[in-house]
C-alpha positions in Angstrom: -4.4 -79.6 -65.6 -5.6 -82.3 -68.0 -2.8 -83.2 -70.4 -5.2 -83.0 -73.3 -6.3 -79.5 -72.4 -4.9 -76.8 -74.7 -4.7 -73.4 -72.9 -5.8 -70.2 -74.6 -3.3 -67.5 -75.5 -3.9 -63.9 -74.6 -3.2 -60.4 -75.8 -3.5 -58.1 -72.8 -3.4 -54.3 -72.5 -0.8 -53.5 -69.8 -1.6 -49.9 -69.2 0.8 -47.1 -68.4 4.0 -47.4 -66.3 3.5 -48.8 -62.8 -0.2 -47.9 -62.7 -1.0 -50.7 -60.4 0.6 -49.0 -57.4 -0.3 -45.4 -58.3 -3.1 -44.1 -56.0 -4.3 -41.6 -58.6 -4.2 -44.2 -61.4 -3.2 -41.4 -63.8 -6.5 -39.6 -63.1 -8.6 -42.6 -64.3 -9.3 -44.8 -61.3 -12.5 -46.2 -63.0 -10.7 -47.2 -66.2 -7.7 -48.7 -64.4 -10.0 -50.3 -61.9 -11.8 -52.2 -64.6 -8.4 -53.3 -66.1 -7.2 -54.4 -62.7 -10.3 -56.5 -62.1 -9.9 -58.2 -65.5 -6.3 -59.1 -64.8 -7.1 -60.3 -61.2 -10.0 -62.5 -62.5 -7.7 -63.9 -65.2 -5.1 -64.8 -62.6 -7.6 -66.5 -60.3 -8.9 -68.5 -63.3 -5.5 -69.9 -64.3 -3.3 -69.9 -61.2 -4.1 -73.6 -60.4 -4.3 -74.7 -64.1 -0.9 -73.7 -65.5 2.7 -74.9 -65.2 4.3 -71.7 -66.4 3.8 -68.3 -68.2 5.6 -67.2 -71.3 5.2 -63.5 -71.8 6.1 -61.4 -74.8 6.2 -57.6 -74.0 6.0 -54.6 -76.2 9.0 -53.2 -74.3 11.7 -55.6 -75.5 13.2 -55.7 -79.0 16.3 -57.6 -80.1 17.9 -58.5 -83.4 16.8 -62.2 -82.9 14.2 -63.7 -80.5 15.9 -63.5 -77.1 14.9 -65.4 -74.0 15.1 -64.1 -70.5 15.1 -66.7 -67.8 17.1 -66.6 -64.6 17.2 -68.7 -61.4 16.7 -65.4 -59.5 14.7 -63.1 -61.8 14.9 -59.4 -61.4 12.6 -56.6 -62.3 13.6 -54.0 -64.9 12.1 -50.7 -64.0 12.0 -49.3 -67.5 9.9 -46.3 -66.8 10.8 -42.7 -65.9 9.8 -39.9 -63.6 7.8 -42.0 -61.1 8.0 -41.9 -57.3 11.0 -43.6 -55.7 9.1 -46.5 -54.3 8.1 -47.7 -57.8 11.7 -48.5 -58.4 11.8 -50.8 -55.3 8.9 -53.1 -56.2 9.4 -56.8 -55.7 7.7 -59.8 -57.2 8.9 -63.3 -56.4 8.4 -65.0 -59.8 10.8 -67.8 -60.6 12.4 -68.5 -63.9 12.1 -71.8 -65.7 15.3 -73.1 -67.4 13.5 -76.1 -68.9 10.8 -73.9 -70.5 13.5 -71.5 -71.7 15.3 -74.3 -73.4 12.1 -75.6 -75.0 11.2 -72.1 -76.3 14.7 -71.9 -77.8 14.4 -75.3 -79.4 11.0 -74.6 -80.9 12.2 -71.4 -82.4 15.3 -72.9 -83.9 13.3 -75.7 -85.4 11.3 -73.1 -87.2 14.4 -71.4 -88.7 15.0 -68.6 -86.1 18.3 -67.8 -84.7 18.0 -67.1 -80.9 19.8 -65.6 -78.0 19.7 -65.7 -74.2 19.8 -62.9 -71.7 20.1 -63.9 -68.0 20.5 -60.4 -66.6 17.8 -58.0 -68.1 14.9 -58.6 -65.7 11.2 -58.6 -66.4 10.3 -55.2 -67.9 7.1 -53.4 -66.8 5.2 -54.6 -69.8 5.6 -58.0 -68.2 5.8 -57.6 -64.4 3.0 -55.0 -64.0 0.1 -57.0 -65.5 1.5 -60.3 -64.1 1.9 -58.8 -60.6 -1.8 -57.9 -60.7 -2.9 -61.3 -62.1 -0.5 -63.4 -60.1 0.5 -61.5 -57.0 1.9 -64.6 -55.4 3.9 -65.5 -58.5 2.1 -68.9 -58.5 3.9 -70.1 -61.7 7.4 -69.5 -63.1 7.8 -66.9 -65.9 9.9 -66.8 -69.0 10.0 -63.6 -71.1 10.6 -63.6 -74.9 11.7 -60.5 -76.9 10.2 -59.1 -80.0 12.4 -59.0 -83.2 13.7 -55.6 -84.2 12.0 -54.3 -87.4 8.7 -55.5 -85.9 7.7 -57.4 -89.1 4.2 -58.9 -88.5 4.9 -62.0 -90.6 8.1 -62.8 -88.5 6.2 -62.4 -85.3 3.2 -64.6 -86.4 5.7 -67.2 -87.5 7.4 -66.9 -84.1 4.1 -67.4 -82.4 3.3 -70.4 -84.6 6.5 -72.1 -83.4 5.4 -71.7 -79.8 1.9 -73.1 -80.3 2.8 -76.6 -78.9 3.5 -75.1 -75.5 -0.3 -74.5 -75.0 -0.7 -78.2 -74.6 2.0 -78.3 -71.9 0.3 -76.0 -69.4 2.1 -72.9 -70.6 0.0 -69.7 -70.6 1.3 -67.6 -73.5 0.6 -63.9 -73.0 1.3 -61.0 -75.3 1.5 -57.8 -73.3 1.0 -54.6 -75.3 -1.7 -52.0 -76.1 -4.3 -52.0 -78.8 -3.6 -48.2 -79.0 -0.3 -46.7 -78.2 0.2 -43.0 -79.0 1.4 -41.1 -76.0 0.4 -37.8 -77.5 -3.1 -39.1 -78.0 -3.3 -40.3 -74.3 -1.9 -37.0 -73.0 -3.7 -34.5 -75.3 -7.1 -34.8 -73.6 -8.6 -34.0 -77.0 -11.2 -35.9 -79.0 -8.7 -36.7 -81.7 -7.0 -39.6 -79.9 -10.4 -40.9 -78.7 -11.8 -40.9 -82.2 -8.7 -42.5 -83.7 -8.6 -45.2 -81.0 -12.3 -46.0 -81.5 -11.9 -46.4 -85.3 -8.8 -48.5 -85.0 -10.1 -50.6 -82.1 -13.3 -51.5 -84.0 -11.2 -52.6 -87.0 -8.8 -54.6 -84.9 -11.6 -56.4 -83.1 -13.4 -57.3 -86.3 -10.1 -58.5 -87.8 -9.1 -60.6 -84.7 -12.5 -62.2 -84.5 -12.5 -63.5 -88.1 -13.4 -67.2 -88.1 -10.7 -68.0 -90.6 -7.2 -67.8 -89.1 -5.5 -67.3 -92.4 -7.7 -64.3 -93.2 -7.3 -62.9 -89.7 -3.5 -63.1 -89.9 -3.4 -61.5 -93.3 -5.4 -58.6 -92.0 -3.0 -58.2 -89.1 0.0 -58.4 -91.4 -1.5 -55.4 -93.3 -2.6 -53.6 -90.2 -1.2 -50.3 -91.5 -4.1 -50.2 -94.0 -6.6 -50.0 -91.1 -8.4 -46.7 -90.2 -6.3 -44.5 -88.1 -3.5 -47.1 -88.0 -0.5 -44.9 -87.6 -2.4 -42.4 -85.5 -2.9 -45.3 -83.1 0.5 -46.8 -83.4 3.3 -44.4 -84.5 5.5 -47.5 -83.9 4.0 -51.0 -83.8 6.0 -52.4 -80.8 2.8 -52.5 -78.6 0.9 -54.2 -81.4 3.6 -56.8 -82.2 2.8 -59.0 -79.2 -0.6 -59.5 -80.7 1.0 -60.9 -83.9 2.9 -63.5 -81.8 -0.3 -64.5 -80.0 -2.2 -64.8 -83.3 0.5 -67.2 -84.5 0.4 -69.2 -81.3 -3.3 -69.5 -81.8 -2.8 -71.7 -84.8 -6.3 -72.4 -86.4 -8.1 -71.4 -83.2 -10.4 -68.4 -83.3 -10.4 -65.4 -81.0 -12.8 -63.2 -79.1 -12.6 -59.8 -77.6 -12.0 -60.6 -73.9 -11.6 -57.1 -72.6 -12.9 -53.7 -73.9 -12.8 -50.4 -72.0 -11.7 -46.8 -71.9 -8.4 -45.8 -70.5 -8.0 -42.0 -70.1 -10.7 -41.7 -72.7 -9.0 -44.0 -75.2 -10.5 -47.3 -76.4 -8.4 -50.3 -75.5 -9.0 -54.1 -76.0 -7.6 -57.5 -75.1 -8.2 -60.7 -76.9 -8.5 -64.4 -76.0 -7.4 -66.9 -78.6 -8.6 -70.5 -78.3 
């Protein structure tokens, strides 16, 4: 890529469990088919333009930002009750020790304490969408944890520290869900659908604000949004969005994906 090019940063919906290898797609082949095509197209667009991927998943929280990078990365099958073959998936992504060290340095320079984990493996919030987007693992991958407590300001600050990586060919991806209430997904009632629609509309309006300061302040106060806690009983699947909003700096964002998944509104966003 051109050294002067600054890559966008993305917040992606990663779906449920190992959906990408489930024939029935949780009973929603149309919804998951649309998400699969979106991820495939994203991967095709970037596989020859990037040097590495830094992914922040809603499935990893630590007391301080913790970096997973290994010479021989593993997959962490952190889902339950699925067929045996889903616990034998392989994906030949490589780690990136240099990028891991740079991430560590940038965070420390911004006042964060950090830690390393060389054994955990990529959790399914990371490897599932990345396996779909980059099936050949065209670029090395480093994963970064969330911070326990899920404070939006801390996560925006963490993302801001990582913004320089976008000029170095690093594709920064926050992997979560714009709606994450398992009872809402499983209830097959209109309650979850209505809550997700109201929250999704608020979230998209907020993310697409032209002023990054105003956007980030709205995200910090996300609990004031319509149906906020009905959509996120915990905010771990929203927190990767805070990191990406920080990594965007002053760049604006657009809704890059919008669809229904099991009757629930979900969205993804492109910053920059």
